[in-house]
VMD Tcl script that draws the C-alpha trace (Angstrom):
set ca {
  {20.78 3.47 1.87}
  {20.93 3.72 5.65}
  {18.13 5.56 7.39}
  {20.45 8.18 8.92}
  {21.40 9.34 5.42}
  {17.78 9.76 4.38}
  {16.67 13.41 4.18}
  {13.38 13.07 6.04}
  {12.61 16.82 5.99}
  {12.81 17.05 2.19}
  {10.94 13.79 1.89}
  {7.98 14.86 4.03}
  {7.91 18.28 2.36}
  {7.54 16.54 -0.98}
  {4.85 14.26 0.44}
  {2.83 17.29 1.52}
  {2.48 18.38 -2.12}
  {0.65 15.12 -2.82}
  {-1.62 15.25 0.21}
  {-4.10 17.66 -1.37}
  {-4.89 15.53 -4.39}
  {-6.50 12.55 -2.68}
  {-6.67 9.42 -4.82}
  {-5.70 10.99 -8.13}
  {-4.69 7.47 -9.06}
  {-8.34 6.36 -9.08}
  {-9.30 9.47 -11.03}
  {-6.88 8.52 -13.79}
  {-8.15 4.94 -13.74}
  {-11.90 5.48 -14.08}
  {-12.04 2.74 -16.70}
  {-10.60 0.11 -14.35}
  {-12.99 -1.30 -11.77}
  {-11.66 -1.91 -8.28}
  {-11.55 -5.68 -8.04}
  {-13.10 -7.25 -4.98}
  {-15.06 -4.14 -3.98}
  {-17.84 -1.78 -5.03}
  {-15.86 1.34 -4.23}
  {-16.92 4.45 -6.12}
  {-14.15 6.76 -7.37}
  {-13.79 9.77 -5.05}
  {-14.70 13.32 -6.13}
  {-12.28 14.83 -8.60}
  {-9.74 16.70 -6.46}
  {-7.07 16.65 -9.12}
  {-5.19 19.87 -9.86}
  {-2.40 19.38 -12.45}
  {-0.60 22.44 -11.08}
  {0.00 20.81 -7.69}
  {1.88 17.65 -8.65}
  {4.13 16.26 -11.34}
  {1.63 14.43 -13.53}
  {4.33 12.15 -14.95}
  {4.51 10.41 -11.57}
  {0.96 9.10 -11.95}
  {1.19 8.34 -15.66}
  {4.39 6.28 -15.61}
  {4.22 2.47 -15.89}
  {3.59 0.90 -12.47}
  {6.16 -1.72 -11.65}
  {5.87 -3.17 -8.17}
  {8.65 -5.12 -6.45}
  {7.46 -7.13 -3.46}
  {8.71 -9.87 -1.15}
  {6.71 -12.14 1.16}
  {8.92 -13.42 4.01}
  {6.28 -15.97 5.11}
  {6.49 -17.87 1.84}
  {9.87 -16.74 0.51}
  {8.23 -15.38 -2.65}
  {9.45 -12.38 -4.61}
  {7.70 -10.55 -7.43}
  {8.86 -7.71 -9.67}
  {6.19 -6.96 -12.24}
  {4.61 -4.14 -14.26}
  {0.87 -4.33 -13.64}
  {-0.30 -1.01 -15.13}
  {0.85 0.76 -18.30}
  {-0.65 3.27 -20.74}
  {-3.85 3.46 -18.71}
  {-4.49 -0.28 -18.66}
  {-4.33 -2.91 -15.95}
  {-2.49 -6.10 -16.95}
  {-4.82 -8.91 -15.78}
  {-2.06 -11.54 -15.68}
  {0.18 -9.31 -13.56}
  {-2.80 -8.48 -11.35}
  {-3.44 -12.18 -10.72}
  {0.19 -12.72 -9.76}
  {0.07 -9.82 -7.31}
  {-3.12 -11.22 -5.77}
  {-1.33 -14.55 -5.45}
  {1.51 -13.03 -3.48}
  {-0.97 -11.09 -1.31}
  {-2.98 -14.24 -0.53}
  {-3.69 -15.62 2.91}
  {-0.53 -17.69 3.22}
  {-1.73 -19.68 6.24}
  {-4.96 -20.76 4.54}
  {-3.42 -20.63 1.05}
  {-6.43 -18.69 -0.24}
  {-6.21 -16.11 -3.03}
  {-8.63 -13.17 -3.14}
  {-9.29 -10.46 -5.73}
  {-7.54 -7.50 -4.13}
  {-8.79 -3.95 -4.47}
  {-6.66 -2.38 -7.20}
  {-6.48 0.85 -5.24}
  {-4.58 -0.80 -2.35}
  {-2.13 -2.21 -4.89}
  {-1.68 1.31 -6.24}
  {-0.97 2.54 -2.70}
  {1.88 0.03 -2.40}
  {3.25 1.08 -5.77}
  {2.98 4.81 -5.04}
  {4.86 4.48 -1.75}
  {7.66 2.51 -3.37}
  {7.86 4.68 -6.48}
  {7.89 7.88 -4.46}
  {10.81 6.94 -2.20}
  {12.75 5.71 -5.22}
  {12.69 9.26 -6.50}
  {14.94 10.00 -3.54}
  {17.34 7.13 -4.27}
  {15.85 4.79 -1.66}
  {15.60 1.39 -3.33}
  {13.93 -1.43 -1.44}
  {11.24 -4.00 -2.20}
  {7.90 -3.75 -0.45}
  {7.90 -6.37 2.30}
  {4.39 -7.77 2.83}
  {3.53 -8.93 6.34}
  {-0.20 -9.41 5.72}
  {-2.48 -9.17 2.71}
  {-5.82 -10.89 2.34}
  {-7.04 -12.75 5.42}
  {-9.62 -15.49 5.44}
  {-12.21 -15.35 8.24}
  {-10.53 -18.30 9.94}
  {-7.09 -16.68 9.89}
  {-8.48 -13.37 11.11}
  {-10.31 -15.07 13.98}
  {-7.13 -16.88 14.97}
  {-5.24 -13.60 15.19}
  {-7.95 -12.12 17.41}
  {-7.81 -15.15 19.72}
  {-4.06 -14.67 20.10}
  {-4.51 -11.00 20.98}
  {-2.72 -9.82 17.84}
  {-3.70 -6.64 15.93}
  {-6.85 -7.66 14.05}
  {-10.43 -6.37 13.91}
  {-13.52 -8.53 13.55}
  {-14.62 -6.44 10.57}
  {-11.09 -6.05 9.20}
  {-10.74 -4.77 5.65}
  {-8.15 -7.53 5.16}
  {-11.19 -9.82 4.86}
  {-12.36 -7.84 1.82}
  {-9.02 -7.55 0.05}
  {-8.89 -3.85 0.84}
  {-5.95 -3.79 3.27}
  {-2.26 -4.66 3.37}
  {0.33 -4.55 6.16}
  {3.81 -3.79 4.86}
  {7.18 -2.18 5.41}
  {10.08 -0.90 3.35}
  {13.20 -2.47 4.91}
  {15.57 0.22 6.17}
  {12.96 2.97 6.14}
  {11.48 3.95 9.51}
  {7.78 3.02 9.73}
  {6.94 6.54 10.88}
  {8.31 8.01 7.65}
  {6.55 5.39 5.56}
  {3.29 5.93 7.41}
  {3.43 9.68 6.97}
  {3.94 9.18 3.25}
  {0.95 6.84 2.94}
  {-1.11 9.17 5.10}
  {-0.26 11.98 2.67}
  {-1.91 10.08 -0.19}
  {-5.27 10.36 1.62}
  {-6.46 7.15 0.03}
  {-7.88 5.44 3.13}
  {-6.86 4.30 6.59}
  {-3.29 4.23 7.89}
  {-2.17 2.39 11.02}
  {1.28 2.77 12.60}
  {2.61 -0.35 14.36}
  {6.00 0.19 15.96}
  {7.60 1.13 19.26}
  {10.09 3.98 19.64}
  {13.58 2.54 19.82}
  {12.44 -0.91 18.71}
  {13.46 -2.62 15.51}
  {10.92 -3.72 12.95}
  {7.39 -2.42 12.82}
  {5.04 -2.05 9.90}
  {2.32 0.10 8.37}
  {-1.29 -0.88 7.77}
  {-2.91 0.71 4.72}
  {-6.46 0.23 3.51}
  {-8.99 1.76 1.13}
  {-11.67 2.36 3.74}
  {-12.60 5.74 5.27}
  {-9.73 8.15 5.78}
  {-8.40 7.78 9.35}
  {-5.14 7.33 11.25}
  {-4.28 5.31 14.35}
  {-1.22 4.04 16.21}
  {-1.09 0.46 17.42}
}
mol new
graphics top color blue
foreach p $ca { graphics top sphere $p radius 0.5 }
foreach p [lrange $ca 0 end-1] q [lrange $ca 1 end] { graphics top cylinder $p $q radius 0.2 }
display resetview
């Protein structure tokens, strides 16, 4: 669906109803440890009267593409309260450092952020795979990006498997970023220029913050 047909006002209004719940996803998954991190589940901010609970309880099927490697994955990684370890490994494989060809155990909460963004827009008829521009980064790859003056921090959460850069083709990065920001599950970075094509969103499971690159 073309962006000009997308009802942004209704979309953001719906997003605002989710903003107050924080990471309800982690609350529902207390029995699943966040791989690759020692993150503690946030305080229980869940109020069943504020959101459609079926959204968070449905099976989590994530469709992703990785332009760098030409890979595509469409897989159900969470169902009936359980994480599928085989599916999780495949997702980590697609989110690997492609340049160094290194796989890392990604934080399950950042995977859930990708799923939630995709699943939420699909409620509005917007169907697109999540396009991954950067997942895990090895120290060498991260240092190379810094040397080239590209967006990368020396203490980047990409190094810990807690961050992903992505886009939903056809959906403006501003709309996507506002959605992810509404989840209140960590940091959100906006990387695009007004009037320019492309752009992407950085999402991580660190402290809650927002910036524009």
